[in-house]
MMTF fields as JSON, N, C-alpha, C and O atoms, coordinates in Angstrom:
{
  "mmtfVersion": "1.0.0",
  "mmtfProducer": "UNKNOWN",
  "numBonds": 351,
  "numAtoms": 352,
  "numGroups": 88,
  "numChains": 1,
  "numModels": 1,
  "chainsPerModel": [1],
  "groupsPerChain": [88],
  "chainIdList": ["A"],
  "bondAtomList": [4, 2, 8, 6, 12, 10, 16, 14, 20, 18, 24, 22, 28, 26, 32, 30, 36, 34, 40, 38, 44, 42, 48, 46, 52, 50, 56, 54, 60, 58, 64, 62, 68, 66, 72, 70, 76, 74, 80, 78, 84, 82, 88, 86, 92, 90, 96, 94, 100, 98, 104, 102, 108, 106, 112, 110, 116, 114, 120, 118, 124, 122, 128, 126, 132, 130, 136, 134, 140, 138, 144, 142, 148, 146, 152, 150, 156, 154, 160, 158, 164, 162, 168, 166, 172, 170, 176, 174, 180, 178, 184, 182, 188, 186, 192, 190, 196, 194, 200, 198, 204, 202, 208, 206, 212, 210, 216, 214, 220, 218, 224, 222, 228, 226, 232, 230, 236, 234, 240, 238, 244, 242, 248, 246, 252, 250, 256, 254, 260, 258, 264, 262, 268, 266, 272, 270, 276, 274, 280, 278, 284, 282, 288, 286, 292, 290, 296, 294, 300, 298, 304, 302, 308, 306, 312, 310, 316, 314, 320, 318, 324, 322, 328, 326, 332, 330, 336, 334, 340, 338, 344, 342, 348, 346],
  "bondOrderList": [1, 1, 1, 1, 1, 1, 1, 1, 1, 1, 1, 1, 1, 1, 1, 1, 1, 1, 1, 1, 1, 1, 1, 1, 1, 1, 1, 1, 1, 1, 1, 1, 1, 1, 1, 1, 1, 1, 1, 1, 1, 1, 1, 1, 1, 1, 1, 1, 1, 1, 1, 1, 1, 1, 1, 1, 1, 1, 1, 1, 1, 1, 1, 1, 1, 1, 1, 1, 1, 1, 1, 1, 1, 1, 1, 1, 1, 1, 1, 1, 1, 1, 1, 1, 1, 1, 1],
  "groupList": [{"groupName": "MET", "atomNameList": ["N", "CA", "C", "O"], "elementList": ["N", "C", "C", "O"], "formalChargeList": [0, 0, 0, 0], "bondAtomList": [1, 0, 2, 1, 3, 2], "bondOrderList": [1, 1, 2], "singleLetterCode": "M", "chemCompType": "L-PEPTIDE LINKING"}, {"groupName": "SER", "atomNameList": ["N", "CA", "C", "O"], "elementList": ["N", "C", "C", "O"], "formalChargeList": [0, 0, 0, 0], "bondAtomList": [1, 0, 2, 1, 3, 2], "bondOrderList": [1, 1, 2], "singleLetterCode": "S", "chemCompType": "L-PEPTIDE LINKING"}, {"groupName": "GLU", "atomNameList": ["N", "CA", "C", "O"], "elementList": ["N", "C", "C", "O"], "formalChargeList": [0, 0, 0, 0], "bondAtomList": [1, 0, 2, 1, 3, 2], "bondOrderList": [1, 1, 2], "singleLetterCode": "E", "chemCompType": "L-PEPTIDE LINKING"}, {"groupName": "ILE", "atomNameList": ["N", "CA", "C", "O"], "elementList": ["N", "C", "C", "O"], "formalChargeList": [0, 0, 0, 0], "bondAtomList": [1, 0, 2, 1, 3, 2], "bondOrderList": [1, 1, 2], "singleLetterCode": "I", "chemCompType": "L-PEPTIDE LINKING"}, {"groupName": "PHE", "atomNameList": ["N", "CA", "C", "O"], "elementList": ["N", "C", "C", "O"], "formalChargeList": [0, 0, 0, 0], "bondAtomList": [1, 0, 2, 1, 3, 2], "bondOrderList": [1, 1, 2], "singleLetterCode": "F", "chemCompType": "L-PEPTIDE LINKING"}, {"groupName": "LEU", "atomNameList": ["N", "CA", "C", "O"], "elementList": ["N", "C", "C", "O"], "formalChargeList": [0, 0, 0, 0], "bondAtomList": [1, 0, 2, 1, 3, 2], "bondOrderList": [1, 1, 2], "singleLetterCode": "L", "chemCompType": "L-PEPTIDE LINKING"}, {"groupName": "GLY", "atomNameList": ["N", "CA", "C", "O"], "elementList": ["N", "C", "C", "O"], "formalChargeList": [0, 0, 0, 0], "bondAtomList": [1, 0, 2, 1, 3, 2], "bondOrderList": [1, 1, 2], "singleLetterCode": "G", "chemCompType": "PEPTIDE LINKING"}, {"groupName": "THR", "atomNameList": ["N", "CA", "C", "O"], "elementList": ["N", "C", "C", "O"], "formalChargeList": [0, 0, 0, 0], "bondAtomList": [1, 0, 2, 1, 3, 2], "bondOrderList": [1, 1, 2], "singleLetterCode": "T", "chemCompType": "L-PEPTIDE LINKING"}, {"groupName": "ASN", "atomNameList": ["N", "CA", "C", "O"], "elementList": ["N", "C", "C", "O"], "formalChargeList": [0, 0, 0, 0], "bondAtomList": [1, 0, 2, 1, 3, 2], "bondOrderList": [1, 1, 2], "singleLetterCode": "N", "chemCompType": "L-PEPTIDE LINKING"}, {"groupName": "GLN", "atomNameList": ["N", "CA", "C", "O"], "elementList": ["N", "C", "C", "O"], "formalChargeList": [0, 0, 0, 0], "bondAtomList": [1, 0, 2, 1, 3, 2], "bondOrderList": [1, 1, 2], "singleLetterCode": "Q", "chemCompType": "L-PEPTIDE LINKING"}, {"groupName": "ASP", "atomNameList": ["N", "CA", "C", "O"], "elementList": ["N", "C", "C", "O"], "formalChargeList": [0, 0, 0, 0], "bondAtomList": [1, 0, 2, 1, 3, 2], "bondOrderList": [1, 1, 2], "singleLetterCode": "D", "chemCompType": "L-PEPTIDE LINKING"}, {"groupName": "PRO", "atomNameList": ["N", "CA", "C", "O"], "elementList": ["N", "C", "C", "O"], "formalChargeList": [0, 0, 0, 0], "bondAtomList": [1, 0, 2, 1, 3, 2], "bondOrderList": [1, 1, 2], "singleLetterCode": "P", "chemCompType": "L-PEPTIDE LINKING"}, {"groupName": "ALA", "atomNameList": ["N", "CA", "C", "O"], "elementList": ["N", "C", "C", "O"], "formalChargeList": [0, 0, 0, 0], "bondAtomList": [1, 0, 2, 1, 3, 2], "bondOrderList": [1, 1, 2], "singleLetterCode": "A", "chemCompType": "L-PEPTIDE LINKING"}, {"groupName": "TYR", "atomNameList": ["N", "CA", "C", "O"], "elementList": ["N", "C", "C", "O"], "formalChargeList": [0, 0, 0, 0], "bondAtomList": [1, 0, 2, 1, 3, 2], "bondOrderList": [1, 1, 2], "singleLetterCode": "Y", "chemCompType": "L-PEPTIDE LINKING"}, {"groupName": "ARG", "atomNameList": ["N", "CA", "C", "O"], "elementList": ["N", "C", "C", "O"], "formalChargeList": [0, 0, 0, 0], "bondAtomList": [1, 0, 2, 1, 3, 2], "bondOrderList": [1, 1, 2], "singleLetterCode": "R", "chemCompType": "L-PEPTIDE LINKING"}, {"groupName": "HIS", "atomNameList": ["N", "CA", "C", "O"], "elementList": ["N", "C", "C", "O"], "formalChargeList": [0, 0, 0, 0], "bondAtomList": [1, 0, 2, 1, 3, 2], "bondOrderList": [1, 1, 2], "singleLetterCode": "H", "chemCompType": "L-PEPTIDE LINKING"}, {"groupName": "LYS", "atomNameList": ["N", "CA", "C", "O"], "elementList": ["N", "C", "C", "O"], "formalChargeList": [0, 0, 0, 0], "bondAtomList": [1, 0, 2, 1, 3, 2], "bondOrderList": [1, 1, 2], "singleLetterCode": "K", "chemCompType": "L-PEPTIDE LINKING"}, {"groupName": "VAL", "atomNameList": ["N", "CA", "C", "O"], "elementList": ["N", "C", "C", "O"], "formalChargeList": [0, 0, 0, 0], "bondAtomList": [1, 0, 2, 1, 3, 2], "bondOrderList": [1, 1, 2], "singleLetterCode": "V", "chemCompType": "L-PEPTIDE LINKING"}, {"groupName": "TRP", "atomNameList": ["N", "CA", "C", "O"], "elementList": ["N", "C", "C", "O"], "formalChargeList": [0, 0, 0, 0], "bondAtomList": [1, 0, 2, 1, 3, 2], "bondOrderList": [1, 1, 2], "singleLetterCode": "W", "chemCompType": "L-PEPTIDE LINKING"}],
  "groupTypeList": [0, 1, 2, 3, 1, 2, 4, 5, 6, 3, 7, 3, 4, 0, 8, 4, 2, 1, 9, 10, 9, 11, 8, 4, 9, 12, 5, 13, 8, 6, 14, 15, 6, 5, 4, 1, 3, 1, 16, 5, 8, 13, 1, 9, 6, 8, 5, 11, 11, 16, 3, 17, 6, 5, 17, 3, 10, 18, 12, 12, 5, 15, 14, 16, 2, 5, 0, 12, 1, 18, 2, 13, 3, 14, 2, 12, 6, 7, 6, 15, 16, 3, 1, 11, 5, 17, 1, 6],
  "groupIdList": [1, 2, 3, 4, 5, 6, 7, 8, 9, 10, 11, 12, 13, 14, 15, 16, 17, 18, 19, 20, 21, 22, 23, 24, 25, 26, 27, 28, 29, 30, 31, 32, 33, 34, 35, 36, 37, 38, 39, 40, 41, 42, 43, 44, 45, 46, 47, 48, 49, 50, 51, 52, 53, 54, 55, 56, 57, 58, 59, 60, 61, 62, 63, 64, 65, 66, 67, 68, 69, 70, 71, 72, 73, 74, 75, 76, 77, 78, 79, 80, 81, 82, 83, 84, 85, 86, 87, 88],
  "secStructList": [7, 3, 3, 3, 3, 3, 3, 6, 6, 3, 3, 3, 3, 3, 7, 4, 4, 4, 7, 1, 1, 7, 3, 3, 3, 3, 3, 3, 6, 6, 3, 3, 3, 3, 3, 3, 6, 6, 6, 6, 3, 3, 3, 3, 3, 7, 7, 7, 2, 2, 2, 2, 2, 2, 2, 2, 2, 2, 2, 2, 2, 6, 2, 2, 2, 2, 2, 2, 2, 2, 2, 2, 2, 2, 2, 2, 1, 7, 7, 7, 7, 7, 7, 7, 1, 1, 7, 7],
  "xCoordList": [-62.909, -62.197, -63.067, -64.261, -62.462, -63.211, -62.577, -61.418, -63.344, -62.853, -62.846, -63.836, -61.722, -61.629, -61.406, -61.631, -60.965, -60.784, -60.685, -60.427, -60.897, -60.754, -60.387, -60.997, -59.386, -58.969, -58.162, -57.412, -58.321, -57.555, -57.561, -56.568, -58.666, -58.771, -58.125, -58.059, -57.649, -56.999, -57.994, -58.564, -58.201, -59.066, -58.187, -57.33, -58.406, -57.651, -58.568, -59.705, -58.079, -58.874, -57.996, -56.772, -58.637, -57.943, -58.551, -59.76, -57.685, -58.089, -57.091, -56.022, -57.415, -56.454, -56.361, -55.46, -57.248, -57.291, -56.008, -55.631, -55.33, -54.159, -52.85, -51.791, -52.889, -51.666, -51.787, -52.849, -50.677, -50.664, -50.231, -50.625, -49.423, -48.924, -49.914, -50.533, -50.065, -50.977, -50.59, -49.461, -51.521, -51.249, -52.531, -53.631, -52.362, -53.509, -53.113, -51.937, -54.108, -53.88, -54.444, -55.408, -53.822, -54.298, -54.548, -53.807, -55.6, -55.951, -56.045, -56.711, -55.375, -55.39, -55.311, -54.341, -56.305, -56.318, -56.009, -55.249, -56.588, -56.379, -55.055, -54.742, -54.277, -53.002, -53.17, -54.026, -52.354, -52.53, -51.215, -50.14, -51.304, -50.118, -50.433, -51.525, -49.478, -49.605, -48.643, -47.473, -49.142, -48.36, -48.388, -49.43, -47.261, -47.168, -47.574, -47.137, -48.402, -48.776, -47.646, -47.325, -47.048, -46.013, -44.758, -44.139, -44.371, -43.154, -43.439, -42.52, -44.709, -45.134, -44.326, -43.767, -44.275, -43.58, -44.43, -45.402, -44.04, -44.674, -43.949, -42.754, -44.648, -43.96, -44.129, -43.257, -45.216, -45.375, -46.491, -47.378, -46.433, -47.471, -46.895, -45.708, -47.758, -47.339, -47.873, -48.219, -47.934, -48.405, -47.323, -46.136, -47.718, -46.742, -46.098, -46.757, -44.831, -44.128, -44.855, -44.865, -45.464, -46.183, -47.348, -47.599, -48.051, -49.187, -48.686, -49.295, -47.585, -46.989, -46.677, -46.964, -46.092, -45.781, -47.01, -47.0, -48.073, -49.318, -49.921, -50.401, -49.898, -50.458, -49.643, -50.218, -48.335, -47.498, -47.712, -47.755, -47.845, -48.15, -49.459, -49.548, -50.478, -51.781, -51.648, -52.172, -50.946, -50.8, -50.061, -50.398, -49.069, -48.33, -49.25, -49.109, -50.176, -51.13, -52.153, -52.696, -52.411, -53.501, -53.025, -53.795, -51.787, -51.215, -51.984, -52.268, -52.32, -53.062, -54.44, -54.902, -55.093, -56.411, -56.32, -57.209, -55.244, -55.049, -54.909, -55.507, -54.124, -53.961, -55.29, -55.635, -56.033, -57.329, -58.287, -59.032, -58.27, -59.14, -58.729, -59.586, -57.425, -56.924, -57.456, -57.961, -57.339, -57.81, -59.327, -59.83, -60.048, -61.501, -61.955, -62.887, -61.297, -61.648, -61.409, -62.218, -60.319, -60.026, -61.115, -61.447, -61.668, -62.69, -64.106, -64.891, -64.429, -65.817, -66.055, -67.2, -64.98, -65.139, -65.327, -65.424, -65.38, -65.515, -64.685, -64.493, -64.201, -63.325, -64.007, -65.142, -63.29, -63.747, -63.283, -62.184, -64.111, -63.705, -62.657, -62.743, -61.673, -60.604, -60.622, -60.821, -60.414, -60.453, -59.477, -58.402, -59.854, -58.961, -57.793, -57.792, -56.796, -55.68, -56.17, -55.777, -57.019, -57.685, -59.157, -59.484, -60.025, -61.437, -61.809, -61.317, -62.661, -63.021, -64.39, -64.884],
  "yCoordList": [-9.043, -8.608, -7.599, -7.821, -6.497, -5.424, -5.077, -4.666, -5.246, -4.89, -3.375, -2.71, -2.835, -1.381, -0.884, 0.295, -1.763, -1.339, -2.561, -3.678, -2.315, -3.376, -2.749, -1.766, -3.318, -2.831, -3.917, -4.656, -4.005, -4.928, -6.365, -7.081, -6.781, -8.126, -8.302, -9.416, -7.209, -7.222, -6.696, -5.619, -7.443, -7.001, -6.644, -7.428, -5.454, -4.977, -5.026, -4.557, -5.587, -5.652, -5.516, -5.623, -5.28, -5.153, -6.118, -6.349, -6.667, -7.534, -7.294, -7.905, -6.427, -6.035, -7.017, -6.897, -7.965, -8.868, -9.662, -9.951, -10.021, -10.876, -10.094, -10.691, -8.809, -8.014, -6.757, -6.141, -6.393, -5.159, -3.964, -2.832, -4.209, -3.126, -2.848, -3.772, -1.567, -1.225, -1.95, -1.83, -2.687, -3.438, -3.619, -3.358, -4.065, -4.44, -5.671, -6.02, -6.311, -7.527, -7.372, -6.64, -8.078, -8.08, -9.522, -10.431, -9.712, -11.018, -10.899, -10.004, -11.809, -11.794, -13.228, -13.931, -13.663, -15.011, -16.112, -17.037, -16.007, -17.009, -16.887, -17.712, -15.864, -15.615, -14.462, -13.596, -14.467, -13.546, -12.839, -13.416, -11.597, -10.874, -9.939, -9.376, -9.775, -8.879, -7.709, -7.908, -6.488, -5.273, -4.398, -4.262, -3.81, -2.851, -1.475, -1.054, -0.777, 0.584, 1.555, 2.423, 1.422, 2.373, 2.282, 3.305, 1.08, 0.903, 0.787, 0.835, 0.636, 0.399, -0.727, -0.571, -1.857, -2.995, -4.252, -4.331, -5.213, -6.524, -7.437, -7.687, -7.941, -8.708, -10.223, -10.974, -10.676, -12.121, -12.404, -11.578, -13.585, -14.003, -14.638, -14.958, -14.815, -15.456, -14.728, -15.358, -13.412, -12.618, -12.51, -12.49, -12.441, -12.204, -10.817, -9.888, -10.673, -9.384, -8.194, -7.108, -8.379, -7.274, -6.798, -5.597, -7.727, -7.379, -6.677, -5.709, -7.156, -6.488, -5.039, -4.143, -4.793, -3.431, -2.561, -1.406, -3.097, -2.34, -1.996, -0.881, -2.948, -2.715, -1.659, -0.792, -1.715, -0.706, 0.669, 1.671, 0.729, 2.012, 2.579, 3.765, 1.726, 2.161, 2.64, 3.694, 1.866, 2.218, 3.536, 4.314, 3.798, 5.06, 6.246, 7.297, 6.087, 7.155, 7.379, 8.475, 6.338, 6.382, 6.093, 5.605, 6.391, 6.042, 6.653, 5.962, 7.933, 8.59, 7.962, 7.759, 7.657, 7.022, 5.617, 5.194, 4.9, 3.573, 3.642, 2.84, 4.595, 4.751, 5.128, 4.603, 6.034, 6.435, 5.25, 5.074, 4.446, 3.279, 2.258, 1.639, 2.079, 1.155, 1.557, 0.723, 2.845, 3.33, 3.182, 2.789, 3.495, 3.404, 1.953, 1.682, 1.027, -0.391, -0.857, -1.604, -0.43, -0.825, -0.335, -1.01, 0.847, 1.419, 0.958, 0.631, 0.933, 0.687, -0.693, -1.122, -1.386, -2.713, -2.772, -3.859, -1.637, -1.591, -0.43, 0.572, -0.569, 0.463, 1.341, 1.096, 2.365, 3.263, 2.723, 2.179, 2.872, 2.509, 3.506, 4.699, 3.013, 3.841, 3.669, 2.565, 4.758, 4.738, 3.706, 3.495, 3.062, 2.09, 2.769, 3.986, 1.973, 2.491, 2.995, 4.066, 2.216, 2.603, 2.207, 1.221, 2.976, 2.609, 1.878, 2.189, 0.928, 0.078, 0.282, -0.342],
  "zCoordList": [-114.606, -115.78, -116.514, -116.712, -116.91, -117.555, -118.907, -118.967, -119.989, -121.318, -121.45, -121.143, -121.91, -122.022, -123.448, -123.721, -124.376, -125.756, -126.667, -126.218, -127.957, -128.948, -130.279, -130.699, -130.945, -132.261, -132.966, -132.329, -134.265, -135.106, -134.583, -134.717, -133.995, -133.453, -132.089, -131.57, -131.505, -130.191, -129.162, -129.34, -128.1, -127.011, -125.821, -125.412, -125.27, -124.116, -122.903, -122.956, -121.826, -120.612, -119.38, -119.457, -118.242, -116.964, -115.963, -115.941, -115.144, -114.048, -112.929, -112.917, -111.999, -110.97, -109.817, -108.987, -109.741, -108.587, -108.389, -107.253, -109.48, -109.354, -109.338, -109.148, -109.528, -109.625, -108.762, -108.677, -108.127, -107.348, -108.179, -107.897, -109.203, -110.048, -111.176, -111.705, -111.547, -112.645, -113.937, -114.412, -114.486, -115.703, -116.495, -116.009, -117.709, -118.53, -119.331, -119.429, -119.894, -120.646, -122.044, -122.267, -122.984, -124.363, -124.782, -124.409, -125.562, -126.087, -127.598, -128.117, -128.304, -129.766, -130.273, -129.989, -131.009, -131.591, -130.575, -130.864, -129.413, -128.381, -127.646, -126.788, -127.975, -127.306, -126.326, -126.504, -125.309, -124.192, -123.876, -124.039, -123.428, -122.987, -121.838, -121.768, -120.939, -119.796, -119.993, -120.321, -119.79, -120.012, -118.772, -118.13, -118.434, -117.334, -117.841, -118.912, -117.083, -117.472, -117.144, -117.955, -115.981, -115.566, -116.428, -116.719, -116.84, -117.645, -119.14, -119.958, -119.49, -120.872, -121.51, -122.595, -120.82, -121.396, -121.319, -120.568, -122.107, -122.206, -121.234, -121.4, -120.222, -119.194, -119.321, -118.883, -119.903, -120.09, -121.068, -121.284, -121.657, -122.585, -123.83, -123.894, -124.826, -126.066, -127.306, -128.304, -127.229, -128.366, -129.435, -129.11, -130.712, -131.778, -131.609, -131.145, -131.977, -131.818, -132.447, -131.867, -133.623, -134.266, -133.396, -133.297, -132.775, -131.916, -130.659, -130.204, -130.097, -128.926, -129.267, -128.472, -130.44, -130.864, -130.997, -130.571, -131.585, -131.732, -130.377, -130.172, -129.455, -128.127, -127.385, -126.726, -127.479, -126.816, -127.443, -126.729, -128.77, -129.431, -128.902, -128.587, -128.807, -128.295, -126.847, -126.487, -126.026, -124.611, -124.435, -123.542, -125.261, -125.174, -125.446, -124.821, -126.362, -126.676, -125.56, -125.422, -124.765, -123.78, -122.35, -121.523, -122.073, -120.764, -119.59, -118.611, -119.68, -118.592, -118.426, -117.303, -119.533, -119.472, -118.87, -118.131, -119.188, -118.614, -117.098, -116.379, -116.613, -115.163, -114.512, -113.454, -115.14, -114.594, -114.565, -113.601, -115.609, -115.664, -114.609, -113.979, -114.413, -113.372, -112.008, -111.256, -111.695, -110.391, -110.267, -109.214, -111.335, -111.302, -111.122, -110.365, -111.816, -111.677, -110.246, -109.696, -109.647, -108.261, -107.308, -106.334, -107.599, -106.721, -107.072, -106.182, -108.351, -108.772, -109.385, -109.524, -109.749, -110.314, -111.813, -112.384, -112.451, -113.909, -114.439, -113.75, -115.653, -116.217, -117.233, -117.643, -117.628, -118.673, -120.02, -120.132, -121.028, -122.377, -122.856, -122.562, -123.593, -124.139, -125.656, -126.161, -126.368, -127.83, -128.389, -127.827, -129.498, -130.129, -130.834, -131.017, -131.229, -132.001, -133.35, -133.813, -133.959, -135.212, -135.072, -134.412, -135.69, -135.632, -136.908, -137.993, -136.757, -137.898, -138.253, -139.191]
}
């Protein structure tokens, strides 16, 4: 699992071992969500709706970087850091 971003208490990471499709995961207050990069949608988890919206907004801004990080993680085992939605 490779952490690629963090903002507003949300940690974004990738773990490609269990999925064939490009995706990323978000963790917030002990809650977890899985998001598709290609469709930019929330596919499973228990995140609050507001957090899902923030994560999708962030992903829309960084879609190309997410795909590049997905490919890099598959090849090198670690991802590139991606800018947060807001900096704190």
